[in-house]
C-alpha positions in Angstrom: -15.7 16.1 13.8 -12.5 14.8 12.0 -11.5 11.2 11.5 -9.7 9.5 14.1 -6.5 8.3 13.2 -7.7 4.5 13.4 -10.2 5.0 11.6 -11.2 2.6 8.7 -14.0 3.1 6.5 -14.8 -0.4 5.3 -13.4 -3.5 5.0 -13.8 -6.1 2.6 -12.8 -9.9 3.0 -12.9 -12.1 0.3 -12.3 -16.1 1.3 -9.1 -15.3 2.9 -7.4 -14.9 0.1 -7.5 -11.1 -0.7 -8.3 -8.6 2.2 -9.2 -4.7 1.3 -9.3 -1.8 3.5 -10.4 1.7 2.9 -8.9 4.6 4.6 -9.6 8.3 5.1 -7.7 10.8 3.7 -6.0 11.2 7.0 -2.6 11.7 8.0 -3.5 8.9 10.5 -4.2 6.5 7.4 -0.4 6.1 6.9 0.0 4.1 10.5 -3.3 2.5 10.5 -2.5 1.2 7.2 0.9 -0.1 8.0 -0.6 -1.9 11.1 -3.7 -3.6 9.1 -0.8 -4.9 6.8 1.5 -6.3 9.5 -1.6 -7.6 11.4 -2.9 -9.3 8.3 0.4 -10.9 6.6 1.1 -11.9 10.5 -2.2 -14.0 10.5 -1.2 -15.6 7.3 1.9 -16.6 8.5 4.0 -14.1 6.3 6.2 -12.5 8.7 8.9 -12.6 6.6 7.9 -10.0 4.2 5.7 -7.8 7.0 8.5 -5.2 7.2 9.5 -4.0 3.5 5.5 -4.5 2.8 4.3 -2.1 5.6 7.3 0.4 4.5 6.0 0.4 1.4 2.6 0.6 1.8 3.7 3.6 4.1 5.4 5.2 1.2 2.5 4.7 -1.1 0.1 5.9 1.1 1.7 9.1 2.0 2.3 9.9 -1.3 -1.6 9.1 -1.9 -2.5 11.7 1.2 0.2 14.2 -0.6 -1.8 14.4 -3.7 -5.2 13.1 -3.5 -8.0 14.2 -1.2 -10.3 11.0 -1.0 -10.5 7.5 0.4 -7.4 5.6 0.2 -7.6 1.7 -0.6 -5.5 -1.4 0.4 -5.8 -4.2 -0.9 -3.5 -7.5 -0.2 -3.3 -10.8 -2.0 -2.1 -13.6 -0.4 0.5 -15.6 -2.4 -1.2 -19.4 -4.1 1.1 -21.3 -2.4 4.3 -21.2 0.4 6.8 -19.5 -1.9 4.4 -17.2 -4.1 4.5 -13.5 -4.8 2.3 -11.4 -2.5 0.5 -8.4 -4.4 -0.3 -5.0 -2.8 -2.5 -2.6 -4.1 -2.8 1.4 -2.9 -5.7 3.5 -5.0 -6.2 6.5 -4.4 -9.1 8.7 -6.5 -6.4 10.9 -8.5 -6.2 9.4 -11.5 -3.0 10.6 -12.7 -0.1 8.1 -12.0 3.0 9.2 -9.9 5.9 10.1 -11.0 9.3 8.8 -10.2 12.2 11.5 -9.3 15.4 11.5 -8.1 15.8 13.0 -5.2 18.7 15.0 -4.3 20.6 14.2 -1.1 19.2 17.6 0.8 15.7 16.8 -0.4 13.1 15.6 2.4 10.8 13.3 0.1 10.8 12.3 -3.7 12.2 8.8 -2.3 8.7 6.7 -1.9 8.7 5.1 -5.6 12.1 4.7 -6.1 11.8 2.6 -2.9 9.1 0.6 -4.5 11.0 0.2 -7.5 14.2 -1.3 -5.9 12.5 -3.6 -3.3 9.8 -4.6 -5.0 9.8 -7.9 -7.7 7.3 -5.7 -9.7 5.3 -2.5 -9.5 3.3 -0.5 -11.9 0.0 1.2 -11.9 -2.9 0.9 -13.8 -6.2 3.4 -14.0 -9.5 2.4 -12.4 -13.2 3.9 -12.2 -12.4 7.0 -10.5 -8.3 7.3 -9.7 -5.8 4.9 -10.1 -4.1 2.2 -8.4 -0.1 1.7 -8.1 0.4 -2.0 -7.0 3.5 -4.0 -6.1 4.7 -7.5 -5.4 7.5 -9.0 -3.1 8.8 -12.8 -3.5 7.9 -14.9 -0.5 10.9 -17.2 0.6 10.2 -20.3 1.7 
């Protein structure tokens, strides 16, 4: 039987400063990841960056679903202080880094990485043991 839209394969919580989920490569993962990110940011009292973080996670999880076949990881790292930087990471088993492309006005896709680049303080990719991680950072206003 297929995965439920709300299924989470795993959750690792490390002393409250970091939370990580693993989602199945299922279309419902986008909605579930967005909800988990919003929920955790609310718990951390970071509602000020919740909307943009959820939007960017949606874009990156969607990209992972389009191009990879294995589980998708989402990790949040809490800022050190009240005006710190939230770090968000999305991992998948595909080793090739994503490529930013210029979408034409009539294109229905291809804007996700542009959105991540223009909306975050910094972003990038790094290879992993079994794939890659795309990350971004958001400034947390006081």
